[in-house]
Biopython code that builds the backbone (N, CA, C, O; Angstrom):
import numpy as np
from Bio.PDB.StructureBuilder import StructureBuilder

atoms = [
    (1, "MET", "N", (-0.456, -17.037, -15.381)),
    (1, "MET", "CA", (0.346, -16.298, -14.527)),
    (1, "MET", "C", (-0.218, -16.597, -13.074)),
    (1, "MET", "O", (-1.430, -16.578, -12.859)),
    (2, "THR", "N", (0.683, -16.865, -12.121)),
    (2, "THR", "CA", (0.228, -17.142, -10.854)),
    (2, "THR", "C", (-0.034, -16.012, -9.949)),
    (2, "THR", "O", (0.503, -14.957, -10.286)),
    (3, "VAL", "N", (-0.774, -15.998, -8.823)),
    (3, "VAL", "CA", (-1.007, -14.943, -8.007)),
    (3, "VAL", "C", (0.404, -14.253, -7.694)),
    (3, "VAL", "O", (0.555, -13.037, -7.815)),
    (4, "GLN", "N", (1.263, -14.978, -7.348)),
    (4, "GLN", "CA", (2.662, -14.284, -6.925)),
    (4, "GLN", "C", (3.211, -13.540, -8.007)),
    (4, "GLN", "O", (3.871, -12.519, -7.813)),
    (5, "ASP", "N", (2.952, -14.037, -9.223)),
    (5, "ASP", "CA", (3.585, -13.439, -10.497)),
    (5, "ASP", "C", (2.836, -12.083, -10.482)),
    (5, "ASP", "O", (3.390, -10.987, -10.567)),
    (6, "GLN", "N", (1.507, -12.301, -10.364)),
    (6, "GLN", "CA", (0.697, -10.917, -10.561)),
    (6, "GLN", "C", (1.094, -9.981, -9.551)),
    (6, "GLN", "O", (1.243, -8.803, -9.876)),
    (7, "ILE", "N", (1.290, -10.354, -8.349)),
    (7, "ILE", "CA", (1.576, -9.349, -7.210)),
    (7, "ILE", "C", (2.855, -8.633, -7.646)),
    (7, "ILE", "O", (2.928, -7.405, -7.707)),
    (8, "ALA", "N", (3.971, -9.556, -7.980)),
    (8, "ALA", "CA", (5.317, -8.962, -8.203)),
    (8, "ALA", "C", (5.120, -8.025, -9.297)),
    (8, "ALA", "O", (5.596, -6.895, -9.185)),
    (9, "LYS", "N", (4.352, -8.419, -10.543)),
    (9, "LYS", "CA", (4.141, -7.489, -11.648)),
    (9, "LYS", "C", (3.498, -6.105, -11.237)),
    (9, "LYS", "O", (3.935, -5.038, -11.670)),
    (10, "ASP", "N", (2.531, -6.193, -10.452)),
    (10, "ASP", "CA", (1.827, -4.999, -9.825)),
    (10, "ASP", "C", (2.779, -4.046, -9.120)),
    (10, "ASP", "O", (2.744, -2.824, -9.260)),
    (11, "ILE", "N", (3.710, -4.773, -8.281)),
    (11, "ILE", "CA", (4.710, -3.803, -7.645)),
    (11, "ILE", "C", (5.791, -3.429, -8.313)),
    (11, "ILE", "O", (6.424, -2.425, -7.984)),
    (12, "ALA", "N", (6.126, -4.194, -9.328)),
    (12, "ALA", "CA", (7.213, -3.695, -10.193)),
    (12, "ALA", "C", (6.690, -2.564, -11.141)),
    (12, "ALA", "O", (7.483, -1.696, -11.507)),
    (13, "GLU", "N", (5.437, -2.539, -11.535)),
    (13, "GLU", "CA", (4.967, -1.589, -12.517)),
    (13, "GLU", "C", (4.468, -0.442, -12.076)),
    (13, "GLU", "O", (4.074, 0.389, -12.894)),
    (14, "ASN", "N", (4.397, -0.189, -10.640)),
    (14, "ASN", "CA", (3.632, 0.834, -10.046)),
    (14, "ASN", "C", (4.560, 1.464, -8.849)),
    (14, "ASN", "O", (4.976, 0.734, -7.949)),
    (15, "ASP", "N", (4.803, 2.603, -8.885)),
    (15, "ASP", "CA", (5.730, 3.242, -7.749)),
    (15, "ASP", "C", (5.069, 2.970, -6.240)),
    (15, "ASP", "O", (5.706, 2.614, -5.248)),
    (16, "VAL", "N", (3.803, 3.194, -6.303)),
    (16, "VAL", "CA", (3.116, 2.879, -4.954)),
    (16, "VAL", "C", (2.061, 1.881, -5.136)),
    (16, "VAL", "O", (1.303, 1.939, -6.104)),
    (17, "VAL", "N", (1.980, 0.955, -4.230)),
    (17, "VAL", "CA", (0.745, -0.022, -4.290)),
    (17, "VAL", "C", (0.405, -0.289, -2.915)),
    (17, "VAL", "O", (1.190, -0.583, -2.014)),
    (18, "LEU", "N", (-1.105, -0.130, -2.832)),
    (18, "LEU", "CA", (-1.531, -0.579, -1.548)),
    (18, "LEU", "C", (-2.570, -1.584, -1.685)),
    (18, "LEU", "O", (-3.622, -1.354, -2.282)),
    (19, "TYR", "N", (-2.250, -2.852, -1.061)),
    (19, "TYR", "CA", (-3.173, -3.951, -0.945)),
    (19, "TYR", "C", (-4.098, -3.688, 0.188)),
    (19, "TYR", "O", (-3.605, -3.684, 1.316)),
    (20, "MET", "N", (-5.323, -3.477, 0.050)),
    (20, "MET", "CA", (-6.271, -3.207, 0.923)),
    (20, "MET", "C", (-7.713, -3.860, 0.913)),
    (20, "MET", "O", (-8.151, -4.361, -0.123)),
    (21, "LYS", "N", (-8.365, -3.846, 1.968)),
    (21, "LYS", "CA", (-9.755, -4.357, 1.922)),
    (21, "LYS", "C", (-10.777, -3.262, 1.490)),
    (21, "LYS", "O", (-11.056, -2.323, 2.236)),
    (22, "GLY", "N", (-11.277, -3.408, 0.358)),
    (22, "GLY", "CA", (-12.146, -2.474, -0.250)),
    (22, "GLY", "C", (-11.509, -1.556, -1.277)),
    (22, "GLY", "O", (-10.503, -1.961, -1.860)),
    (23, "THR", "N", (-11.993, -0.378, -1.547)),
    (23, "THR", "CA", (-11.421, 0.575, -2.521)),
    (23, "THR", "C", (-11.118, 1.975, -1.752)),
    (23, "THR", "O", (-11.659, 2.279, -0.689)),
    (24, "PRO", "N", (-10.229, 2.737, -2.402)),
    (24, "PRO", "CA", (-9.945, 4.080, -1.706)),
    (24, "PRO", "C", (-11.176, 4.956, -1.527)),
    (24, "PRO", "O", (-11.273, 5.825, -0.661)),
    (25, "VAL", "N", (-12.136, 4.639, -2.451)),
    (25, "VAL", "CA", (-13.531, 5.481, -2.269)),
    (25, "VAL", "C", (-14.321, 4.826, -1.094)),
    (25, "VAL", "O", (-14.942, 5.480, -0.257)),
    (26, "PHE", "N", (-14.223, 3.310, -1.123)),
    (26, "PHE", "CA", (-15.102, 2.771, -0.246)),
    (26, "PHE", "C", (-14.282, 1.678, 0.584)),
    (26, "PHE", "O", (-14.422, 0.489, 0.294)),
    (27, "PRO", "N", (-13.435, 2.072, 1.606)),
    (27, "PRO", "CA", (-12.529, 1.060, 2.348)),
    (27, "PRO", "C", (-13.558, 0.154, 3.120)),
    (27, "PRO", "O", (-14.646, 0.538, 3.550)),
    (28, "GLN", "N", (-13.090, -0.978, 3.213)),
    (28, "GLN", "CA", (-13.975, -2.024, 3.992)),
    (28, "GLN", "C", (-13.354, -2.252, 5.585)),
    (28, "GLN", "O", (-13.863, -3.054, 6.368)),
    (29, "CYS", "N", (-12.493, -1.635, 5.824)),
    (29, "CYS", "CA", (-11.854, -1.771, 7.238)),
    (29, "CYS", "C", (-11.265, -0.463, 7.559)),
    (29, "CYS", "O", (-10.786, 0.292, 6.712)),
    (30, "GLY", "N", (-11.330, -0.201, 8.988)),
    (30, "GLY", "CA", (-10.692, 0.959, 9.324)),
    (30, "GLY", "C", (-9.237, 1.130, 9.107)),
    (30, "GLY", "O", (-8.774, 2.236, 8.827)),
    (31, "PHE", "N", (-8.466, 0.022, 9.234)),
    (31, "PHE", "CA", (-7.161, -0.038, 8.941)),
    (31, "PHE", "C", (-6.747, 0.351, 7.515)),
    (31, "PHE", "O", (-5.757, 1.060, 7.337)),
    (32, "SER", "N", (-7.481, -0.098, 6.510)),
    (32, "SER", "CA", (-7.410, 0.179, 5.017)),
    (32, "SER", "C", (-7.747, 1.801, 4.857)),
    (32, "SER", "O", (-7.100, 2.556, 4.132)),
    (33, "SER", "N", (-8.804, 2.160, 5.615)),
    (33, "SER", "CA", (-9.403, 3.605, 5.444)),
    (33, "SER", "C", (-8.149, 4.521, 5.926)),
    (33, "SER", "O", (-7.795, 5.454, 5.206)),
    (34, "MET", "N", (-7.556, 4.281, 7.012)),
    (34, "MET", "CA", (-6.511, 5.018, 7.521)),
    (34, "MET", "C", (-5.350, 5.122, 6.505)),
    (34, "MET", "O", (-4.817, 6.197, 6.227)),
    (35, "ALA", "N", (-5.015, 4.006, 6.004)),
    (35, "ALA", "CA", (-3.829, 3.966, 4.895)),
    (35, "ALA", "C", (-4.140, 4.911, 3.881)),
    (35, "ALA", "O", (-3.320, 5.770, 3.557)),
    (36, "VAL", "N", (-5.288, 4.817, 3.342)),
    (36, "VAL", "CA", (-5.798, 5.688, 2.161)),
    (36, "VAL", "C", (-5.682, 7.258, 2.563)),
    (36, "VAL", "O", (-5.122, 8.108, 1.870)),
    (37, "GLN", "N", (-6.303, 7.475, 3.785)),
    (37, "GLN", "CA", (-6.296, 8.912, 4.249)),
    (37, "GLN", "C", (-4.868, 9.448, 4.349)),
    (37, "GLN", "O", (-4.622, 10.601, 3.997)),
    (38, "ILE", "N", (-3.894, 8.606, 4.837)),
    (38, "ILE", "CA", (-2.551, 9.104, 5.018)),
    (38, "ILE", "C", (-1.919, 9.384, 3.603)),
    (38, "ILE", "O", (-1.252, 10.393, 3.371)),
    (39, "LEU", "N", (-2.178, 8.443, 2.717)),
    (39, "LEU", "CA", (-1.596, 8.498, 1.260)),
    (39, "LEU", "C", (-2.238, 9.656, 0.647)),
    (39, "LEU", "O", (-1.583, 10.317, -0.158)),
    (40, "SER", "N", (-3.530, 10.010, 0.947)),
    (40, "SER", "CA", (-4.218, 11.079, 0.213)),
    (40, "SER", "C", (-3.822, 12.329, 0.665)),
    (40, "SER", "O", (-3.662, 13.273, -0.109)),
    (41, "ASN", "N", (-3.626, 12.415, 2.060)),
    (41, "ASN", "CA", (-3.063, 13.649, 2.825)),
    (41, "ASN", "C", (-1.728, 13.955, 2.211)),
    (41, "ASN", "O", (-1.431, 15.136, 2.034)),
    (42, "LEU", "N", (-0.884, 12.984, 1.863)),
    (42, "LEU", "CA", (0.554, 13.198, 1.376)),
    (42, "LEU", "C", (0.417, 13.655, -0.156)),
    (42, "LEU", "O", (1.337, 14.292, -0.671)),
    (43, "GLY", "N", (-0.688, 13.341, -0.847)),
    (43, "GLY", "CA", (-0.726, 13.643, -2.206)),
    (43, "GLY", "C", (-0.176, 12.557, -3.050)),
    (43, "GLY", "O", (0.178, 12.762, -4.211)),
    (44, "VAL", "N", (-0.108, 11.449, -2.493)),
    (44, "VAL", "CA", (0.416, 10.151, -3.278)),
    (44, "VAL", "C", (-0.327, 9.658, -4.216)),
    (44, "VAL", "O", (-1.504, 9.450, -3.923)),
    (45, "LYS", "N", (0.065, 9.385, -5.376)),
    (45, "LYS", "CA", (-0.799, 8.628, -6.364)),
    (45, "LYS", "C", (-0.381, 7.194, -6.099)),
    (45, "LYS", "O", (0.779, 6.859, -5.858)),
    (46, "PHE", "N", (-1.484, 6.326, -6.168)),
    (46, "PHE", "CA", (-1.041, 4.947, -5.731)),
    (46, "PHE", "C", (-2.123, 3.888, -6.356)),
    (46, "PHE", "O", (-3.322, 4.158, -6.430)),
    (47, "LYS", "N", (-1.585, 2.715, -6.773)),
    (47, "LYS", "CA", (-2.545, 1.723, -7.193)),
    (47, "LYS", "C", (-3.196, 0.906, -5.986)),
    (47, "LYS", "O", (-2.456, 0.381, -5.154)),
    (48, "ALA", "N", (-4.359, 0.816, -5.909)),
    (48, "ALA", "CA", (-5.144, 0.046, -5.008)),
    (48, "ALA", "C", (-5.479, -1.237, -5.394)),
    (48, "ALA", "O", (-5.927, -1.428, -6.525)),
    (49, "VAL", "N", (-5.313, -2.202, -4.557)),
    (49, "VAL", "CA", (-5.786, -3.807, -4.920)),
    (49, "VAL", "C", (-6.683, -4.120, -3.999)),
    (49, "VAL", "O", (-6.234, -4.173, -2.854)),
    (50, "ASP", "N", (-7.889, -4.361, -4.145)),
    (50, "ASP", "CA", (-8.897, -4.741, -3.329)),
    (50, "ASP", "C", (-8.698, -6.298, -3.102)),
    (50, "ASP", "O", (-9.032, -7.016, -4.045)),
    (51, "VAL", "N", (-8.188, -6.908, -1.954)),
    (51, "VAL", "CA", (-7.882, -8.157, -1.640)),
    (51, "VAL", "C", (-9.218, -8.867, -1.512)),
    (51, "VAL", "O", (-9.219, -10.081, -1.717)),
    (52, "LEU", "N", (-10.389, -8.241, -1.188)),
    (52, "LEU", "CA", (-11.662, -8.921, -0.886)),
    (52, "LEU", "C", (-12.298, -9.397, -2.263)),
    (52, "LEU", "O", (-13.175, -10.261, -2.280)),
    (53, "LYS", "N", (-11.878, -8.873, -3.263)),
    (53, "LYS", "CA", (-12.280, -9.286, -4.643)),
    (53, "LYS", "C", (-11.699, -10.727, -4.991)),
    (53, "LYS", "O", (-12.325, -11.461, -5.756)),
    (54, "ASP", "N", (-10.582, -11.091, -4.460)),
    (54, "ASP", "CA", (-10.021, -12.371, -4.823)),
    (54, "ASP", "C", (-9.299, -12.885, -3.588)),
    (54, "ASP", "O", (-8.377, -12.273, -3.050)),
    (55, "PRO", "N", (-9.814, -14.124, -3.152)),
    (55, "PRO", "CA", (-9.316, -14.819, -1.934)),
    (55, "PRO", "C", (-7.954, -15.217, -2.361)),
    (55, "PRO", "O", (-7.157, -15.304, -1.426)),
    (56, "GLU", "N", (-7.485, -15.483, -3.549)),
    (56, "GLU", "CA", (-6.190, -15.933, -3.867)),
    (56, "GLU", "C", (-5.187, -14.800, -3.685)),
    (56, "GLU", "O", (-4.078, -15.034, -3.205)),
    (57, "VAL", "N", (-5.551, -13.598, -4.053)),
    (57, "VAL", "CA", (-4.732, -12.462, -3.797)),
    (57, "VAL", "C", (-4.606, -12.094, -2.160)),
    (57, "VAL", "O", (-3.585, -11.728, -1.579)),
    (58, "ARG", "N", (-5.820, -12.279, -1.641)),
    (58, "ARG", "CA", (-5.752, -11.872, -0.126)),
    (58, "ARG", "C", (-4.835, -12.779, 0.551)),
    (58, "ARG", "O", (-4.172, -12.320, 1.481)),
    (59, "GLN", "N", (-4.688, -14.141, 0.180)),
    (59, "GLN", "CA", (-3.772, -14.917, 0.941)),
    (59, "GLN", "C", (-2.424, -14.829, 0.237)),
    (59, "GLN", "O", (-1.415, -14.881, 0.941)),
    (60, "GLY", "N", (-2.309, -14.703, -1.067)),
    (60, "GLY", "CA", (-1.129, -14.460, -1.810)),
    (60, "GLY", "C", (-0.167, -13.442, -1.366)),
    (60, "GLY", "O", (1.049, -13.610, -1.280)),
    (61, "ILE", "N", (-0.892, -12.254, -1.061)),
    (61, "ILE", "CA", (-0.096, -11.140, -0.442)),
    (61, "ILE", "C", (0.602, -11.327, 0.819)),
    (61, "ILE", "O", (1.751, -10.974, 1.088)),
    (62, "LYS", "N", (-0.315, -11.982, 1.623)),
    (62, "LYS", "CA", (0.499, -12.500, 3.006)),
    (62, "LYS", "C", (1.570, -13.243, 2.924)),
    (62, "LYS", "O", (2.504, -13.040, 3.700)),
    (63, "GLU", "N", (1.621, -14.183, 2.020)),
    (63, "GLU", "CA", (2.774, -14.910, 1.794)),
    (63, "GLU", "C", (3.979, -14.389, 0.937)),
    (63, "GLU", "O", (5.153, -14.732, 1.079)),
    (64, "PHE", "N", (3.487, -13.509, 0.033)),
    (64, "PHE", "CA", (4.466, -12.679, -0.716)),
    (64, "PHE", "C", (5.352, -11.656, 0.419)),
    (64, "PHE", "O", (6.550, -11.410, 0.282)),
    (65, "SER", "N", (4.663, -11.233, 1.329)),
    (65, "SER", "CA", (5.386, -10.462, 2.037)),
    (65, "SER", "C", (5.877, -10.705, 3.349)),
    (65, "SER", "O", (6.495, -9.945, 4.095)),
    (66, "ASN", "N", (5.392, -12.252, 3.571)),
    (66, "ASN", "CA", (5.465, -12.735, 5.002)),
    (66, "ASN", "C", (4.957, -11.773, 5.867)),
    (66, "ASN", "O", (5.715, -11.389, 6.757)),
    (67, "TRP", "N", (3.755, -11.263, 5.797)),
    (67, "TRP", "CA", (3.264, -10.277, 6.659)),
    (67, "TRP", "C", (1.757, -10.731, 6.855)),
    (67, "TRP", "O", (1.029, -10.816, 5.866)),
    (68, "PRO", "N", (1.325, -10.999, 8.019)),
    (68, "PRO", "CA", (-0.215, -11.480, 8.244)),
    (68, "PRO", "C", (-1.284, -10.725, 8.148)),
    (68, "PRO", "O", (-2.397, -11.240, 8.257)),
    (69, "THR", "N", (-1.129, -9.352, 7.926)),
    (69, "THR", "CA", (-2.279, -8.441, 8.022)),
    (69, "THR", "C", (-2.358, -7.546, 6.764)),
    (69, "THR", "O", (-1.378, -7.372, 6.039)),
    (70, "ILE", "N", (-3.446, -7.042, 6.560)),
    (70, "ILE", "CA", (-3.760, -6.135, 5.361)),
    (70, "ILE", "C", (-4.363, -4.862, 5.950)),
    (70, "ILE", "O", (-5.223, -4.988, 6.822)),
    (71, "PRO", "N", (-3.998, -3.687, 5.562)),
    (71, "PRO", "CA", (-3.351, -3.191, 4.301)),
    (71, "PRO", "C", (-1.846, -3.588, 4.314)),
    (71, "PRO", "O", (-1.207, -4.011, 5.278)),
    (72, "GLN", "N", (-1.424, -3.370, 3.079)),
    (72, "GLN", "CA", (0.082, -3.510, 2.839)),
    (72, "GLN", "C", (0.518, -2.575, 1.884)),
    (72, "GLN", "O", (-0.143, -2.440, 0.854)),
    (73, "LEU", "N", (1.629, -1.848, 2.092)),
    (73, "LEU", "CA", (2.083, -0.890, 1.367)),
    (73, "LEU", "C", (3.448, -1.239, 0.722)),
    (73, "LEU", "O", (4.374, -1.724, 1.372)),
    (74, "TYR", "N", (3.510, -0.953, -0.627)),
    (74, "TYR", "CA", (4.715, -1.241, -1.247)),
    (74, "TYR", "C", (5.102, 0.180, -2.037)),
    (74, "TYR", "O", (4.305, 0.825, -2.719)),
    (75, "VAL", "N", (6.276, 0.471, -1.835)),
    (75, "VAL", "CA", (6.868, 1.680, -2.412)),
    (75, "VAL", "C", (8.114, 1.354, -3.174)),
    (75, "VAL", "O", (9.078, 0.893, -2.564)),
    (76, "LYS", "N", (8.170, 1.606, -4.739)),
    (76, "LYS", "CA", (9.219, 1.137, -5.508)),
    (76, "LYS", "C", (9.664, -0.247, -5.232)),
    (76, "LYS", "O", (10.830, -0.554, -4.981)),
    (77, "GLY", "N", (8.626, -1.093, -5.297)),
    (77, "GLY", "CA", (9.059, -2.596, -4.981)),
    (77, "GLY", "C", (9.269, -2.910, -3.729)),
    (77, "GLY", "O", (9.351, -4.121, -3.529)),
    (78, "GLU", "N", (9.410, -2.078, -2.618)),
    (78, "GLU", "CA", (9.903, -2.387, -1.148)),
    (78, "GLU", "C", (8.794, -2.329, -0.351)),
    (78, "GLU", "O", (8.073, -1.333, -0.297)),
    (79, "PHE", "N", (8.578, -3.522, 0.387)),
    (79, "PHE", "CA", (7.392, -3.604, 1.332)),
    (79, "PHE", "C", (7.735, -2.540, 2.618)),
    (79, "PHE", "O", (8.785, -2.502, 3.260)),
    (80, "VAL", "N", (6.706, -1.815, 2.769)),
    (80, "VAL", "CA", (6.874, -0.786, 3.827)),
    (80, "VAL", "C", (6.231, -1.148, 5.134)),
    (80, "VAL", "O", (6.783, -0.973, 6.221)),
    (81, "GLY", "N", (4.932, -1.706, 4.957)),
    (81, "GLY", "CA", (4.424, -2.045, 6.232)),
    (81, "GLY", "C", (2.973, -1.993, 6.081)),
    (81, "GLY", "O", (2.446, -1.940, 4.970)),
    (82, "GLY", "N", (2.331, -2.006, 7.152)),
    (82, "GLY", "CA", (0.752, -1.804, 7.257)),
    (82, "GLY", "C", (0.386, -0.536, 7.807)),
    (82, "GLY", "O", (1.174, 0.409, 7.826)),
    (83, "SER", "N", (-0.799, -0.477, 8.264)),
    (83, "SER", "CA", (-1.323, 0.943, 8.628)),
    (83, "SER", "C", (-0.636, 1.464, 9.894)),
    (83, "SER", "O", (-0.379, 2.666, 9.956)),
    (84, "ASP", "N", (-0.321, 0.654, 10.903)),
    (84, "ASP", "CA", (0.400, 1.033, 12.088)),
    (84, "ASP", "C", (1.782, 1.642, 11.816)),
    (84, "ASP", "O", (2.218, 2.643, 12.383)),
    (85, "ILE", "N", (2.427, 0.912, 10.868)),
    (85, "ILE", "CA", (3.760, 1.583, 10.584)),
    (85, "ILE", "C", (3.513, 2.948, 9.592)),
    (85, "ILE", "O", (4.297, 3.891, 9.698)),
    (86, "MET", "N", (2.599, 2.994, 8.809)),
    (86, "MET", "CA", (2.389, 4.099, 8.004)),
    (86, "MET", "C", (1.984, 5.288, 8.966)),
    (86, "MET", "O", (2.464, 6.408, 8.792)),
    (87, "ARG", "N", (1.090, 5.019, 9.985)),
    (87, "ARG", "CA", (0.610, 6.080, 10.808)),
    (87, "ARG", "C", (1.829, 6.656, 11.674)),
    (87, "ARG", "O", (1.900, 7.868, 11.878)),
    (88, "GLU", "N", (2.827, 5.730, 12.200)),
    (88, "GLU", "CA", (3.884, 6.045, 12.881)),
    (88, "GLU", "C", (4.842, 6.983, 11.949)),
    (88, "GLU", "O", (5.305, 8.062, 12.318)),
    (89, "MET", "N", (5.031, 6.442, 10.811)),
    (89, "MET", "CA", (5.882, 7.475, 9.937)),
    (89, "MET", "C", (5.225, 8.729, 9.529)),
    (89, "MET", "O", (5.915, 9.743, 9.427)),
    (90, "TYR", "N", (3.922, 8.764, 9.277)),
    (90, "TYR", "CA", (3.312, 10.002, 9.046)),
    (90, "TYR", "C", (3.419, 10.941, 10.252)),
    (90, "TYR", "O", (3.817, 12.092, 10.076)),
    (91, "GLU", "N", (3.049, 10.458, 11.587)),
    (91, "GLU", "CA", (2.948, 11.304, 12.680)),
    (91, "GLU", "C", (4.438, 11.646, 12.904)),
    (91, "GLU", "O", (4.643, 12.764, 13.376)),
    (92, "ASN", "N", (5.426, 10.931, 12.666)),
    (92, "ASN", "CA", (6.787, 11.519, 12.987)),
    (92, "ASN", "C", (7.339, 12.098, 11.812)),
    (92, "ASN", "O", (8.563, 12.015, 11.710)),
    (93, "ASP", "N", (6.749, 12.632, 10.956)),
    (93, "ASP", "CA", (7.091, 13.409, 9.722)),
    (93, "ASP", "C", (8.289, 12.677, 8.942)),
    (93, "ASP", "O", (9.212, 13.297, 8.415)),
    (94, "GLU", "N", (8.159, 11.288, 8.935)),
    (94, "GLU", "CA", (9.145, 10.400, 8.191)),
    (94, "GLU", "C", (8.671, 10.097, 6.831)),
    (94, "GLU", "O", (9.505, 9.823, 5.969)),
    (95, "PHE", "N", (7.448, 10.119, 6.559)),
    (95, "PHE", "CA", (6.683, 9.535, 5.344)),
    (95, "PHE", "C", (7.209, 10.421, 4.096)),
    (95, "PHE", "O", (7.682, 9.875, 3.099)),
    (96, "ARG", "N", (7.099, 11.763, 4.214)),
    (96, "ARG", "CA", (7.405, 12.544, 3.127)),
    (96, "ARG", "C", (8.782, 12.430, 2.639)),
    (96, "ARG", "O", (8.990, 12.320, 1.431)),
    (97, "PRO", "N", (9.851, 12.450, 3.595)),
    (97, "PRO", "CA", (11.224, 12.331, 3.173)),
    (97, "PRO", "C", (11.498, 10.958, 2.663)),
    (97, "PRO", "O", (12.331, 10.806, 1.769)),
    (98, "PHE", "N", (10.789, 9.849, 3.221)),
    (98, "PHE", "CA", (10.949, 8.544, 2.885)),
    (98, "PHE", "C", (10.628, 8.376, 1.146)),
    (98, "PHE", "O", (11.353, 7.800, 0.335)),
    (99, "LEU", "N", (9.457, 8.992, 0.906)),
    (99, "LEU", "CA", (8.824, 8.998, -0.361)),
    (99, "LEU", "C", (9.788, 9.809, -1.416)),
    (99, "LEU", "O", (10.018, 9.399, -2.554)),
    (100, "ALA", "N", (10.290, 10.962, -0.888)),
    (100, "ALA", "CA", (11.078, 11.704, -1.568)),
    (100, "ALA", "C", (12.593, 10.972, -1.848)),
    (100, "ALA", "O", (13.243, 11.135, -2.880)),
    (101, "GLU", "N", (12.898, 10.344, -0.987)),
    (101, "GLU", "CA", (14.170, 9.596, -1.116)),
    (101, "GLU", "C", (14.043, 8.563, -2.128)),
    (101, "GLU", "O", (14.970, 8.292, -2.891)),
    (102, "LYS", "N", (12.694, 7.868, -2.158)),
    (102, "LYS", "CA", (12.510, 6.798, -3.105)),
    (102, "LYS", "C", (12.084, 7.443, -4.606)),
    (102, "LYS", "O", (11.875, 6.718, -5.578)),
    (103, "GLY", "N", (12.002, 8.678, -4.642)),
    (103, "GLY", "CA", (11.721, 9.450, -5.870)),
    (103, "GLY", "C", (10.313, 9.370, -6.334)),
    (103, "GLY", "O", (10.057, 9.359, -7.538)),
    (104, "VAL", "N", (9.228, 9.303, -5.263)),
    (104, "VAL", "CA", (7.943, 9.363, -5.586)),
    (104, "VAL", "C", (7.454, 10.784, -5.553)),
    (104, "VAL", "O", (7.647, 11.539, -4.599)),
    (105, "SER", "N", (6.860, 11.077, -6.567)),
    (105, "SER", "CA", (6.478, 12.729, -6.510)),
    (105, "SER", "C", (5.113, 12.734, -5.861)),
    (105, "SER", "O", (4.319, 11.795, -5.929)),
    (106, "LEU", "N", (4.914, 13.859, -5.234)),
    (106, "LEU", "CA", (3.724, 14.104, -4.429)),
    (106, "LEU", "C", (2.951, 15.156, -5.040)),
    (106, "LEU", "O", (3.585, 16.089, -5.533)),
    (107, "GLU", "N", (1.587, 15.171, -5.099)),
    (107, "GLU", "CA", (0.717, 16.127, -5.871)),
    (107, "GLU", "C", (0.500, 17.412, -4.949)),
    (107, "GLU", "O", (0.166, 18.511, -5.392)),
    (108, "ASN", "N", (0.736, 17.124, -3.613)),
    (108, "ASN", "CA", (0.640, 18.313, -2.662)),
    (108, "ASN", "C", (2.175, 19.003, -2.403)),
    (108, "ASN", "O", (2.290, 19.931, -1.603)),
    (109, "ALA", "N", (3.093, 18.581, -2.991)),
    (109, "ALA", "CA", (4.506, 19.133, -2.751)),
    (109, "ALA", "C", (4.641, 20.499, -3.003)),
    (109, "ALA", "O", (5.730, 21.051, -2.845)),
]
sb = StructureBuilder()
sb.init_structure("model")
sb.init_model(0)
sb.init_chain("A")
sb.init_seg("    ")
for serial, (resi, resn, name, xyz) in enumerate(atoms, 1):
    if name == "N":
        sb.init_residue(resn, " ", resi, " ")
    sb.init_atom(name, np.array(xyz, "f"), 0.0, 1.0, " ", f" {name:<3s}", serial, name[0])
structure = sb.get_structure()
């Protein structure tokens, strides 16, 4: 299985996937930390993929999305964006309605 196949499989099999540096418990960059905080505040269950564990995934996800930075968030197979987009959606109260529209249940709802 190629890296692109694995990425496509993870995104297809999980409602919410965050490609990040580090883990949700121990993020390795401020942007990844912010992304985890936003998802946690909303009560979103998500699969985290640590791109620092595998250089092929780190490069592969950038090619997959044609997006140069990490973290990257996918919801129901759709690329949403990075931490700036997530923060903007969160601050403008657009995140919760977006997730509801996609059919993602929230633990804090």
